TORDRENGU-540948 format. One record per residue: residue number from 0; residue in three letters; y, z, x negated of N, C-alpha, C in turn. Coordinates in nm, 4 decimals, always signed. Example, Ala and Ser with C-alpha at 12.3 -4.5 7.8 and 13.67 -1.06 7.14 Angstrom:
BEGIN
pt n->0	res->Ala	nc2->-0.5690	nc3->+0.7800	nc1->-1.3190	cac2->-0.4500	cac3->+0.7800	cac1->-1.2300	cc2->-0.3300	cc3->+0.7800	cc1->-1.3200 $
pt n->1	res->Ser	nc2->-0.2250	nc3->+0.7080	nc1->-1.2850	cac2->-0.1060	cac3->+0.7140	cac1->-1.3670	cc2->+0.0030	cc3->+0.7870	cc1->-1.2900 $
//
This chain:
BEGIN
pt n->0	res->Met	nc2->-0.1190	nc3->+0.0000	nc1->-0.0815	cac2->+0.0000	cac3->+0.0000	cac1->+0.0000	cc2->+0.1264	cc3->+0.0000	cc1->-0.0866 $
pt n->1	res->Leu	nc2->+0.1305	nc3->+0.0854	nc1->-0.1869	cac2->+0.2443	cac3->+0.0927	cac1->-0.2765	cc2->+0.2618	cc3->-0.0378	cc1->-0.3539 $
pt n->2	res->Lys	nc2->+0.1493	nc3->-0.1001	nc1->-0.3905	cac2->+0.1544	cac3->-0.2263	cac1->-0.4634	cc2->+0.2162	cc3->-0.3366	cc1->-0.3768 $
pt n->3	res->Arg	nc2->+0.1793	nc3->-0.3411	nc1->-0.2490	cac2->+0.2360	cac3->-0.4406	cac1->-0.1574	cc2->+0.3857	cc3->-0.4180	cc1->-0.1379 $
pt n->4	res->Leu	nc2->+0.4266	nc3->-0.2938	nc1->-0.1261	cac2->+0.5678	cac3->-0.2612	cac1->-0.1107	cc2->+0.6470	cc3->-0.3031	cc1->-0.2339 $
pt n->5	res->Thr	nc2->+0.5919	nc3->-0.2791	nc1->-0.3512	cac2->+0.6580	cac3->-0.3182	cac1->-0.4764	cc2->+0.6724	cc3->-0.4694	cc1->-0.4840 $
pt n->6	res->Ile	nc2->+0.5684	nc3->-0.5409	nc1->-0.4469	cac2->+0.5734	cac3->-0.6887	cac1->-0.4485	cc2->+0.6760	cc3->-0.7391	cc1->-0.3483 $
pt n->7	res->Ala	nc2->+0.6781	nc3->-0.6804	nc1->-0.2296	cac2->+0.7741	cac3->-0.7217	cac1->-0.1269	cc2->+0.9177	cc3->-0.6962	cc1->-0.1718 $
pt n->8	res->Leu	nc2->+0.9433	nc3->-0.5829	nc1->-0.2343	cac2->+1.0782	cac3->-0.5525	cac1->-0.2836	cc2->+1.1185	cc3->-0.6464	cc1->-0.3966 $
pt n->9	res->Ala	nc2->+1.0258	nc3->-0.6777	nc1->-0.4854	cac2->+1.0544	cac3->-0.7710	cac1->-0.5939	cc2->+1.0846	cc3->-0.9100	cc1->-0.5389 $
pt n->10	res->Leu	nc2->+1.0095	nc3->-0.9520	nc1->-0.4385	cac2->+1.0337	cac3->-1.0816	cac1->-0.3757	cc2->+1.1696	cc3->-1.0846	cc1->-0.3070 $
pt n->11	res->Leu	nc2->+1.2048	nc3->-0.9795	nc1->-0.2372	cac2->+1.3340	cac3->-0.9695	cac1->-0.1707	cc2->+1.4485	cc3->-0.9721	cc1->-0.2717 $
pt n->12	res->Ala	nc2->+1.4330	nc3->-0.9022	nc1->-0.3825	cac2->+1.5355	cac3->-0.9022	cac1->-0.4874	cc2->+1.5508	cc3->-1.0417	cc1->-0.5469 $
pt n->13	res->Gly	nc2->+1.4412	nc3->-1.1112	nc1->-0.5659	cac2->+1.4460	cac3->-1.2472	cac1->-0.6199	cc2->+1.5161	cc3->-1.3431	cc1->-0.5266 $
pt n->14	res->Ile	nc2->+1.4881	nc3->-1.3322	nc1->-0.3971	cac2->+1.5545	cac3->-1.4184	cac1->-0.2983	cc2->+1.7032	cc3->-1.3878	cc1->-0.2925 $
pt n->15	res->Ser	nc2->+1.7406	nc3->-1.2611	nc1->-0.2967	cac2->+1.8826	cac3->-1.2228	cac1->-0.2961	cc2->+1.9545	cc3->-1.2789	cc1->-0.4177 $
pt n->16	res->Leu	nc2->+1.8915	nc3->-1.2721	nc1->-0.5329	cac2->+1.9501	cac3->-1.3266	cac1->-0.6551	cc2->+1.9671	cc3->-1.4774	cc1->-0.6455 $
pt n->17	res->Leu	nc2->+1.8701	nc3->-1.5450	nc1->-0.5856	cac2->+1.8778	cac3->-1.6894	cac1->-0.5677	cc2->+1.9950	cc3->-1.7259	cc1->-0.4782 $
pt n->18	res->Phe	nc2->+2.0134	nc3->-1.6550	nc1->-0.3649	cac2->+2.1249	cac3->-1.6822	cac1->-0.2761	cc2->+2.2586	cc3->-1.6566	cc1->-0.3451 $
pt n->19	res->Ala	nc2->+2.2693	nc3->-1.5502	nc1->-0.4213	cac2->+2.3938	cac3->-1.5180	cac1->-0.4919	cc2->+2.4271	cc3->-1.6251	cc1->-0.5946 $
pt n->20	res->Ser	nc2->+2.3285	nc3->-1.6722	nc1->-0.6677	cac2->+2.3549	cac3->-1.7751	cac1->-0.7680	cc2->+2.3905	cc3->-1.9074	cc1->-0.7024 $
pt n->21	res->Cys	nc2->+2.3318	nc3->-1.9359	nc1->-0.5860	cac2->+2.3631	cac3->-2.0580	cac1->-0.5132	cc2->+2.5089	cc3->-2.0557	cc1->-0.4677 $
pt n->22	res->Thr	nc2->+2.5560	nc3->-1.9429	nc1->-0.4179	cac2->+2.6942	cac3->-1.9296	cac1->-0.3741	cc2->+2.7902	cc3->-1.9492	cc1->-0.4904 $
pt n->23	res->Ser	nc2->+2.7613	nc3->-1.8904	nc1->-0.6057	cac2->+2.8502	cac3->-1.9069	cac1->-0.7210	cc2->+2.8470	cc3->-2.0501	cc1->-0.7726 $
pt n->24	res->Lys	nc2->+2.7345	nc3->-2.1198	nc1->-0.7608	cac2->+2.7267	cac3->-2.2609	cac1->-0.8008	cc2->+2.8156	cc3->-2.3462	cc1->-0.7109 $
pt n->25	res->Val	nc2->+2.8087	nc3->-2.3227	nc1->-0.5801	cac2->+2.8937	cac3->-2.3967	cac1->-0.4871	cc2->+3.0402	cc3->-2.3691	cc1->-0.5179 $
pt n->26	res->Lys	nc2->+3.0726	nc3->-2.2426	nc1->-0.5473	cac2->+3.2109	cac3->-2.2060	cac1->-0.5811	cc2->+3.2593	cc3->-2.2840	cc1->-0.7023 $
pt n->27	res->Ser	nc2->+3.1781	nc3->-2.2910	nc1->-0.8064	cac2->+3.2199	cac3->-2.3641	cac1->-0.9268	cc2->+3.2262	cc3->-2.5146	cc1->-0.9009 $
pt n->28	res->Asp	nc2->+3.1421	nc3->-2.5658	nc1->-0.8109	cac2->+3.1457	cac3->-2.7085	cac1->-0.7777	cc2->+3.2695	cc3->-2.7446	cc1->-0.6967 $
pt n->29	res->Ile	nc2->+3.3151	nc3->-2.6542	nc1->-0.6096	cac2->+3.4295	cac3->-2.6826	cac1->-0.5225	cc2->+3.5624	cc3->-2.6687	cc1->-0.5961 $
pt n->30	res->Glu	nc2->+3.5712	nc3->-2.5786	nc1->-0.6929	cac2->+3.6983	cac3->-2.5544	cac1->-0.7617	cc2->+3.7419	cc3->-2.6780	cc1->-0.8383 $
pt n->31	res->Asp	nc2->+3.8250	nc3->-2.7595	nc1->-0.7736	cac2->+3.8742	cac3->-2.8835	cac1->-0.8315	cc2->+3.9724	cc3->-2.9458	cc1->-0.7329 $
pt n->32	res->Ser	nc2->+4.0227	nc3->-3.0640	nc1->-0.7663	cac2->+4.1101	cac3->-3.1389	cac1->-0.6762	cc2->+4.0278	cc3->-3.2432	cc1->-0.6019 $
pt n->33	res->Trp	nc2->+4.0463	nc3->-3.2469	nc1->-0.4687	cac2->+3.9690	cac3->-3.3353	cac1->-0.3826	cc2->+4.0623	cc3->-3.4195	cc1->-0.2970 $
pt n->34	res->Leu	nc2->+4.0376	nc3->-3.5500	nc1->-0.2935	cac2->+4.1155	cac3->-3.6420	cac1->-0.2109	cc2->+4.0561	cc3->-3.6440	cc1->-0.0707 $
pt n->35	res->Leu	nc2->+4.1367	nc3->-3.6073	nc1->+0.0283	cac2->+4.0935	cac3->-3.6099	cac1->+0.1676	cc2->+4.0819	cc3->-3.7546	cc1->+0.2125 $
pt n->36	res->Glu	nc2->+3.9653	nc3->-3.7914	nc1->+0.2629	cac2->+3.9443	cac3->-3.9258	cac1->+0.3169	cc2->+3.9911	cc3->-3.9239	cc1->+0.4617 $
pt n->37	res->Thr	nc2->+4.1074	nc3->-3.9858	nc1->+0.4884	cac2->+4.1693	cac3->-3.9765	cac1->+0.6206	cc2->+4.1026	cc3->-4.0654	cc1->+0.7245 $
pt n->38	res->Met	nc2->+4.0408	nc3->-4.1758	nc1->+0.6830	cac2->+3.9694	cac3->-4.2663	cac1->+0.7732	cc2->+4.0572	cc3->-4.3159	cc1->+0.8868 $
pt n->39	res->Met	nc2->+4.1832	nc3->-4.3440	nc1->+0.8558	cac2->+4.2766	cac3->-4.3965	cac1->+0.9559	cc2->+4.3212	cc3->-4.5350	cc1->+0.9126 $
pt n->40	res->Ala	nc2->+4.3121	nc3->-4.6321	nc1->+1.0012	cac2->+4.3510	cac3->-4.7687	cac1->+0.9685	cc2->+4.5026	cc3->-4.7835	cc1->+0.9630 $
pt n->41	res->Glu	nc2->+4.5718	nc3->-4.7233	nc1->+1.0587	cac2->+4.7168	cac3->-4.7346	cac1->+1.0603	cc2->+4.7811	cc3->-4.6096	cc1->+1.0020 $
pt n->42	res->Asp	nc2->+4.8921	nc3->-4.6293	nc1->+0.9384	cac2->+4.9689	cac3->-4.5206	cac1->+0.8782	cc2->+4.8837	cc3->-4.4289	cc1->+0.7899 $
pt n->43	res->Pro	nc2->+4.8154	nc3->-4.4861	nc1->+0.6909	cac2->+4.7346	cac3->-4.3999	cac1->+0.6038	cc2->+4.8242	cc3->-4.3144	cc1->+0.5132 $
pt n->44	res->Tyr	nc2->+4.7754	nc3->-4.2009	nc1->+0.4757	cac2->+4.8449	cac3->-4.1145	cac1->+0.3823	cc2->+4.7424	cc3->-4.0595	cc1->+0.2850 $
pt n->45	res->Glu	nc2->+4.7908	nc3->-4.0128	nc1->+0.1713	cac2->+4.7026	cac3->-3.9548	cac1->+0.0714	cc2->+4.7286	cc3->-3.8058	cc1->+0.0663 $
pt n->46	res->Glu	nc2->+4.6231	nc3->-3.7269	nc1->+0.0859	cac2->+4.6360	cac3->-3.5814	cac1->+0.0807	cc2->+4.5303	cc3->-3.5265	cc1->-0.0135 $
pt n->47	res->Val	nc2->+4.5735	nc3->-3.4426	nc1->-0.1062	cac2->+4.4835	cac3->-3.3820	cac1->-0.2043	cc2->+4.4757	cc3->-3.2330	cc1->-0.1757 $
pt n->48	res->Trp	nc2->+4.3527	nc3->-3.1819	nc1->-0.1693	cac2->+4.3286	cac3->-3.0387	cac1->-0.1558	cc2->+4.2855	cc3->-2.9884	cc1->-0.2913 $
pt n->49	res->Asp	nc2->+4.3600	nc3->-2.8945	nc1->-0.3471	cac2->+4.3300	cac3->-2.8382	cac1->-0.4781	cc2->+4.2785	cc3->-2.6954	cc1->-0.4598 $
pt n->50	res->Phe	nc2->+4.1458	nc3->-2.6802	nc1->-0.4727	cac2->+4.0835	cac3->-2.5484	cac1->-0.4658	cc2->+4.0948	cc3->-2.4858	cc1->-0.6047 $
pt n->51	res->Gln	nc2->+4.1871	nc3->-2.3925	nc1->-0.6209	cac2->+4.2121	cac3->-2.3314	cac1->-0.7507	cc2->+4.1213	cc3->-2.2111	cc1->-0.7717 $
pt n->52	res->Ser	nc2->+4.0975	nc3->-2.1761	nc1->-0.8977	cac2->+4.0004	cac3->-2.0721	cac1->-0.9320	cc2->+4.0373	cc3->-1.9336	cc1->-0.8798 $
pt n->53	res->Gly	nc2->+4.1617	nc3->-1.9054	nc1->-0.8549	cac2->+4.2025	cac3->-1.7731	cac1->-0.8068	cc2->+4.1890	cc3->-1.7544	cc1->-0.6569 $
pt n->54	res->Gly	nc2->+4.1342	nc3->-1.8546	nc1->-0.5861	cac2->+4.1196	cac3->-1.8444	cac1->-0.4418	cc2->+4.2363	cc3->-1.9026	cc1->-0.3651 $
pt n->55	res->Thr	nc2->+4.3213	nc3->-1.9791	nc1->-0.4324	cac2->+4.4343	cac3->-2.0436	cac1->-0.3668	cc2->+4.4001	cc3->-2.1896	cc1->-0.3392 $
pt n->56	res->Leu	nc2->+4.4367	nc3->-2.2356	nc1->-0.2211	cac2->+4.4185	cac3->-2.3749	cac1->-0.1820	cc2->+4.5560	cc3->-2.4365	cc1->-0.1627 $
pt n->57	res->Val	nc2->+4.5862	nc3->-2.5392	nc1->-0.2423	cac2->+4.7150	cac3->-2.6073	cac1->-0.2331	cc2->+4.6893	cc3->-2.7488	cc1->-0.1840 $
pt n->58	res->Lys	nc2->+4.7620	nc3->-2.7883	nc1->-0.0788	cac2->+4.7488	cac3->-2.9232	cac1->-0.0242	cc2->+4.8771	cc3->-3.0003	cc1->-0.0527 $
pt n->59	res->Val	nc2->+4.8607	nc3->-3.1178	nc1->-0.1125	cac2->+4.9746	cac3->-3.2014	cac1->-0.1503	cc2->+4.9543	cc3->-3.3385	cc1->-0.0881 $
pt n->60	res->Arg	nc2->+5.0596	nc3->-3.3940	nc1->-0.0295	cac2->+5.0512	cac3->-3.5233	cac1->+0.0362	cc2->+5.1354	cc3->-3.6261	cc1->-0.0386 $
pt n->61	res->Asn	nc2->+5.0852	nc3->-3.7483	nc1->-0.0456	cac2->+5.1529	cac3->-3.8641	cac1->-0.1043	cc2->+5.2043	cc3->-3.8390	cc1->-0.2456 $
pt n->62	res->Gly	nc2->+5.1239	nc3->-3.7739	nc1->-0.3266	cac2->+5.1525	cac3->-3.7590	cac1->-0.4679	cc2->+5.2560	cc3->-3.6566	cc1->-0.5064 $
pt n->63	res->Gly	nc2->+5.2995	nc3->-3.5689	nc1->-0.4178	cac2->+5.3957	cac3->-3.4694	cac1->-0.4609	cc2->+5.4547	cc3->-3.3846	cc1->-0.3512 $
pt n->64	res->Glu	nc2->+5.4512	nc3->-3.4312	nc1->-0.2279	cac2->+5.5070	cac3->-3.3560	cac1->-0.1168	cc2->+5.4118	cc3->-3.2423	cc1->-0.0790 $
pt n->65	res->Ser	nc2->+5.4524	nc3->-3.1181	nc1->-0.1061	cac2->+5.3672	cac3->-3.0034	cac1->-0.0753	cc2->+5.3552	cc3->-2.9881	cc1->+0.0758 $
pt n->66	res->Val	nc2->+5.2327	nc3->-2.9819	nc1->+0.1229	cac2->+5.2074	cac3->-2.9741	cac1->+0.2659	cc2->+5.1787	cc3->-2.8316	cc1->+0.3093 $
pt n->67	res->Asp	nc2->+5.0951	nc3->-2.7617	nc1->+0.2323	cac2->+5.0475	cac3->-2.6318	cac1->+0.2775	cc2->+4.9889	cc3->-2.5556	cc1->+0.1591 $
pt n->68	res->Thr	nc2->+5.0023	nc3->-2.4257	nc1->+0.1618	cac2->+4.9349	cac3->-2.3384	cac1->+0.0663	cc2->+4.8579	cc3->-2.2353	cc1->+0.1472 $
pt n->69	res->Ala	nc2->+4.7330	nc3->-2.2152	nc1->+0.1097	cac2->+4.6461	cac3->-2.1232	cac1->+0.1826	cc2->+4.5590	cc3->-2.0481	cc1->+0.0831 $
pt n->70	res->Tyr	nc2->+4.4695	nc3->-1.9674	nc1->+0.1351	cac2->+4.3736	cac3->-1.8938	cac1->+0.0531	cc2->+4.2337	cc3->-1.9245	cc1->+0.1048 $
pt n->71	res->Tyr	nc2->+4.1381	nc3->-1.9239	nc1->+0.0130	cac2->+4.0006	cac3->-1.9505	cac1->+0.0533	cc2->+3.9062	cc3->-1.8522	cc1->-0.0137 $
pt n->72	res->Met	nc2->+3.7911	nc3->-1.8356	nc1->+0.0507	cac2->+3.6856	cac3->-1.7505	cac1->-0.0006	cc2->+3.5537	cc3->-1.8195	cc1->+0.0310 $
pt n->73	res->Ile	nc2->+3.4611	nc3->-1.8193	nc1->-0.0627	cac2->+3.3308	cac3->-1.8818	cac1->-0.0423	cc2->+3.2266	cc3->-1.7718	cc1->-0.0287 $
pt n->74	res->Asp	nc2->+3.1420	nc3->-1.7850	nc1->+0.0738	cac2->+3.0393	cac3->-1.6847	cac1->+0.0989	cc2->+2.9179	cc3->-1.7534	cc1->+0.1601 $
pt n->75	res->Arg	nc2->+2.8146	nc3->-1.6760	nc1->+0.1858	cac2->+2.6902	cac3->-1.7284	cac1->+0.2420	cc2->+2.6614	cc3->-1.6591	cc1->+0.3740 $
pt n->76	res->Glu	nc2->+2.6137	nc3->-1.7376	nc1->+0.4702	cac2->+2.5703	cac3->-1.6858	cac1->+0.6001	cc2->+2.4297	cc3->-1.7397	cc1->+0.6249 $
pt n->77	res->Asn	nc2->+2.3310	nc3->-1.6554	nc1->+0.6183	cac2->+2.1914	cac3->-1.6940	cac1->+0.6380	cc2->+2.1514	cc3->-1.8140	cc1->+0.5517 $
pt n->78	res->Thr	nc2->+2.1508	nc3->-1.9337	nc1->+0.6103	cac2->+2.0982	cac3->-2.0505	cac1->+0.5387	cc2->+2.2050	cc3->-2.1468	cc1->+0.4899 $
pt n->79	res->Tyr	nc2->+2.3313	nc3->-2.1138	nc1->+0.5050	cac2->+2.4356	cac3->-2.2067	cac1->+0.4598	cc2->+2.5497	cc3->-2.1323	cc1->+0.3910 $
pt n->80	res->Val	nc2->+2.6217	nc3->-2.2078	nc1->+0.3097	cac2->+2.7395	cac3->-2.1567	cac1->+0.2404	cc2->+2.8612	cc3->-2.2003	cc1->+0.3212 $
pt n->81	res->Phe	nc2->+2.9593	nc3->-2.1111	nc1->+0.3320	cac2->+3.0801	cac3->-2.1466	cac1->+0.4050	cc2->+3.2047	cc3->-2.1117	cc1->+0.3250 $
pt n->82	res->Val	nc2->+3.3137	nc3->-2.1782	nc1->+0.3632	cac2->+3.4454	cac3->-2.1536	cac1->+0.3053	cc2->+3.5323	cc3->-2.0971	cc1->+0.4167 $
pt n->83	res->Lys	nc2->+3.5927	nc3->-1.9824	nc1->+0.3915	cac2->+3.6860	cac3->-1.9225	cac1->+0.4873	cc2->+3.8271	cc3->-1.9531	cc1->+0.4378 $
pt n->84	res->Ile	nc2->+3.9044	nc3->-2.0254	nc1->+0.5185	cac2->+4.0423	cac3->-2.0608	cac1->+0.4825	cc2->+4.1368	cc3->-1.9791	cc1->+0.5695 $
pt n->85	res->Thr	nc2->+4.2303	nc3->-1.9094	nc1->+0.5030	cac2->+4.3262	cac3->-1.8243	cac1->+0.5734	cc2->+4.4685	cc3->-1.8580	cc1->+0.5309 $
pt n->86	res->Glu	nc2->+4.5630	nc3->-1.8173	nc1->+0.6121	cac2->+4.7061	cac3->-1.8307	cac1->+0.5879	cc2->+4.7497	cc3->-1.9754	cc1->+0.5687 $
pt n->87	res->Ser	nc2->+4.6790	nc3->-2.0668	nc1->+0.6322	cac2->+4.7163	cac3->-2.2085	cac1->+0.6319	cc2->+4.7978	cc3->-2.2375	cc1->+0.7573 $
pt n->88	res->Glu	nc2->+4.8811	nc3->-2.3391	nc1->+0.7495	cac2->+4.9591	cac3->-2.3766	cac1->+0.8661	cc2->+4.8726	cc3->-2.4386	cc1->+0.9746 $
pt n->89	res->Tyr	nc2->+4.7684	nc3->-2.5149	nc1->+0.9339	cac2->+4.6930	cac3->-2.5886	cac1->+1.0345	cc2->+4.5427	cc3->-2.6010	cc1->+1.0084 $
pt n->90	res->Thr	nc2->+4.4875	nc3->-2.5376	nc1->+0.9074	cac2->+4.3440	cac3->-2.5537	cac1->+0.8809	cc2->+4.2695	cc3->-2.4216	cc1->+0.8666 $
pt n->91	res->Asn	nc2->+4.3191	nc3->-2.3149	nc1->+0.9264	cac2->+4.2484	cac3->-2.1861	cac1->+0.9192	cc2->+4.1125	cc3->-2.1949	cc1->+0.9872 $
pt n->92	res->Gly	nc2->+4.0166	nc3->-2.1211	nc1->+0.9333	cac2->+3.8873	cac3->-2.1131	cac1->+0.9983	cc2->+3.7729	cc3->-2.1015	cc1->+0.8993 $
pt n->93	res->Phe	nc2->+3.6526	nc3->-2.1076	nc1->+0.9547	cac2->+3.5295	cac3->-2.1025	cac1->+0.8768	cc2->+3.4718	cc3->-2.2435	cc1->+0.8690 $
pt n->94	res->Tyr	nc2->+3.4501	nc3->-2.2923	nc1->+0.7477	cac2->+3.3999	cac3->-2.4276	cac1->+0.7239	cc2->+3.2632	cc3->-2.4205	cc1->+0.6568 $
pt n->95	res->Arg	nc2->+3.1642	nc3->-2.4822	nc1->+0.7176	cac2->+3.0311	cac3->-2.4920	cac1->+0.6567	cc2->+3.0376	cc3->-2.5993	cc1->+0.5487 $
pt n->96	res->Val	nc2->+2.9797	nc3->-2.5716	nc1->+0.4321	cac2->+2.9721	cac3->-2.6706	cac1->+0.3247	cc2->+2.8490	cc3->-2.7564	cc1->+0.3536 $
pt n->97	res->Asp	nc2->+2.8719	nc3->-2.8762	nc1->+0.4064	cac2->+2.7617	cac3->-2.9649	cac1->+0.4406	cc2->+2.7079	cc3->-3.0372	cc1->+0.3183 $
pt n->98	res->Lys	nc2->+2.7979	nc3->-3.0686	nc1->+0.2242	cac2->+2.7553	cac3->-3.1395	cac1->+0.1034	cc2->+2.8591	cc3->-3.1171	cc1->-0.0051 $
pt n->99	res->Val	nc2->+2.8114	nc3->-3.0931	nc1->-0.1253	cac2->+2.8993	cac3->-3.0887	cac1->-0.2417	cc2->+2.8180	cc3->-3.1367	cc1->-0.3616 $
pt n->100	res->Asn	nc2->+2.8745	nc3->-3.2349	nc1->-0.4314	cac2->+2.8129	cac3->-3.2829	cac1->-0.5550	cc2->+2.9242	cc3->-3.3302	cc1->-0.6478 $
pt n->101	res->Asp	nc2->+2.8920	nc3->-3.4098	nc1->-0.7473	cac2->+2.9923	cac3->-3.4530	cac1->-0.8448	cc2->+3.1024	cc3->-3.5384	cc1->-0.7835 $
pt n->102	res->Asp	nc2->+3.0739	nc3->-3.6054	nc1->-0.6716	cac2->+3.1686	cac3->-3.7016	cac1->-0.6157	cc2->+3.2195	cc3->-3.6686	cc1->-0.4760 $
pt n->103	res->Val	nc2->+3.1425	nc3->-3.5956	nc1->-0.3966	cac2->+3.1704	cac3->-3.5805	cac1->-0.2535	cc2->+3.1685	cc3->-3.4335	cc1->-0.2129 $
pt n->104	res->Leu	nc2->+3.2622	nc3->-3.3990	nc1->-0.1236	cac2->+3.2646	cac3->-3.2677	cac1->-0.0592	cc2->+3.2808	cc3->-3.2916	cc1->+0.0900 $
pt n->105	res->Ile	nc2->+3.1915	nc3->-3.2350	nc1->+0.1704	cac2->+3.2005	cac3->-3.2470	cac1->+0.3156	cc2->+3.2015	cc3->-3.1060	cc1->+0.3739 $
pt n->106	res->Leu	nc2->+3.3087	nc3->-3.0761	nc1->+0.4477	cac2->+3.3254	cac3->-2.9467	cac1->+0.5136	cc2->+3.3352	cc3->-2.9675	cc1->+0.6639 $
pt n->107	res->Thr	nc2->+3.2745	nc3->-2.8782	nc1->+0.7416	cac2->+3.2847	cac3->-2.8835	cac1->+0.8872	cc2->+3.3288	cc3->-2.7477	cc1->+0.9383 $
pt n->108	res->Arg	nc2->+3.4465	nc3->-2.7460	nc1->+1.0050	cac2->+3.4919	cac3->-2.6196	cac1->+1.0643	cc2->+3.4115	cc3->-2.5948	cc1->+1.1910 $
pt n->109	res->Tyr	nc2->+3.3485	nc3->-2.4779	nc1->+1.1961	cac2->+3.2648	cac3->-2.4436	cac1->+1.3102	cc2->+3.3184	cc3->-2.3245	cc1->+1.3889 $
pt n->110	res->Glu	nc2->+3.4213	nc3->-2.2576	nc1->+1.3347	cac2->+3.4728	cac3->-2.1386	cac1->+1.4020	cc2->+3.6141	cc3->-2.1103	cc1->+1.3526 $
pt n->111	res->Phe	nc2->+3.7014	nc3->-2.0668	nc1->+1.4449	cac2->+3.8347	cac3->-2.0220	cac1->+1.4060	cc2->+3.8263	cc3->-1.8812	cc1->+1.3483 $
pt n->112	res->Leu	nc2->+3.9352	nc3->-1.8351	nc1->+1.2896	cac2->+3.9372	cac3->-1.7014	cac1->+1.2300	cc2->+3.9161	cc3->-1.5907	cc1->+1.3328 $
pt n->113	res->Asp	nc2->+3.9588	nc3->-1.6144	nc1->+1.4573	cac2->+3.9388	cac3->-1.5131	cac1->+1.5607	cc2->+3.7988	cc3->-1.5210	cc1->+1.6226 $
pt n->114	res->Glu	nc2->+3.7096	nc3->-1.5969	nc1->+1.5574	cac2->+3.5685	cac3->-1.6111	cac1->+1.5927	cc2->+3.5442	cc3->-1.6893	cc1->+1.7214 $
pt n->115	res->Thr	nc2->+3.6448	nc3->-1.7635	nc1->+1.7707	cac2->+3.6212	cac3->-1.8532	cac1->+1.8834	cc2->+3.5721	cc3->-1.9867	cc1->+1.8292 $
pt n->116	res->Val	nc2->+3.4857	nc3->-2.0504	nc1->+1.9054	cac2->+3.4297	cac3->-2.1777	cac1->+1.8615	cc2->+3.4795	cc3->-2.2953	cc1->+1.9445 $
pt n->117	res->Glu	nc2->+3.5280	nc3->-2.2703	nc1->+2.0639	cac2->+3.5757	cac3->-2.3770	cac1->+2.1510	cc2->+3.6955	cc3->-2.4470	cc1->+2.0880 $
pt n->118	res->Gly	nc2->+3.6806	nc3->-2.5776	nc1->+2.0640	cac2->+3.7871	cac3->-2.6571	cac1->+2.0049	cc2->+3.8009	cc3->-2.6425	cc1->+1.8545 $
pt n->119	res->Ser	nc2->+3.7074	nc3->-2.5748	nc1->+1.7906	cac2->+3.7206	cac3->-2.5497	cac1->+1.6467	cc2->+3.6660	cc3->-2.6623	cc1->+1.5598 $
pt n->120	res->Tyr	nc2->+3.5829	nc3->-2.7501	nc1->+1.6146	cac2->+3.5145	cac3->-2.8512	cac1->+1.5334	cc2->+3.6155	cc3->-2.9400	cc1->+1.4605 $
pt n->121	res->Leu	nc2->+3.6034	nc3->-2.9466	nc1->+1.3306	cac2->+3.6883	cac3->-3.0316	cac1->+1.2480	cc2->+3.6094	cc3->-3.0665	cc1->+1.1228 $
pt n->122	res->Arg	nc2->+3.5857	nc3->-3.1937	nc1->+1.1017	cac2->+3.5098	cac3->-3.2381	cac1->+0.9847	cc2->+3.6069	cc3->-3.2984	cc1->+0.8844 $
pt n->123	res->Arg	nc2->+3.5922	nc3->-3.2580	nc1->+0.7585	cac2->+3.6750	cac3->-3.3095	cac1->+0.6493	cc2->+3.5845	cc3->-3.3620	cc1->+0.5400 $
pt n->124	res->Glu	nc2->+3.6104	nc3->-3.4842	nc1->+0.4973	cac2->+3.5338	cac3->-3.5457	cac1->+0.3896	cc2->+3.6291	cc3->-3.5755	cc1->+0.2739 $
pt n->125	res->Phe	nc2->+3.5830	nc3->-3.5465	nc1->+0.1517	cac2->+3.6649	cac3->-3.5586	cac1->+0.0326	cc2->+3.5897	cc3->-3.6335	cc1->-0.0768 $
pt n->126	res->Thr	nc2->+3.6665	nc3->-3.6945	nc1->-0.1666	cac2->+3.6107	cac3->-3.7470	cac1->-0.2905	cc2->+3.6823	cc3->-3.6769	cc1->-0.4058 $
pt n->127	res->Arg	nc2->+3.6082	nc3->-3.6502	nc1->-0.5128	cac2->+3.6655	cac3->-3.5778	cac1->-0.6266	cc2->+3.7694	cc3->-3.6645	cc1->-0.6961 $
pt n->128	res->Met	nc2->+3.8781	nc3->-3.6009	nc1->-0.7366	cac2->+3.9866	cac3->-3.6719	cac1->-0.8080	cc2->+3.9476	cc3->-3.6908	cc1->-0.9537 $
//
């Protein structure tokens, strides 16, 4: 019985360590400048989201016009990693990290900060600068 408990605790510790390292990997992958793909045919604009290492998110439009400054935090919820964006003018909420690699970042807002989900859906796709 004691042997099974020891094995179960060791397995649980290993899984916890794996989740923690996965979250820090996503954090290091996201910390960079990302070009928002607007997917608009008319009146296109260029917006860059700069996820800085101190937890600050700076959004710049058309090569220099500052649009918004916010704060972000990366964490894990069960089976997915999410980004919590706060103090933004228009993008506050919880964003699931759908994909992040060397070239692409895809975030989907699934919940507002006040934990309401109605009308919260917002998908953002980026390419690395």
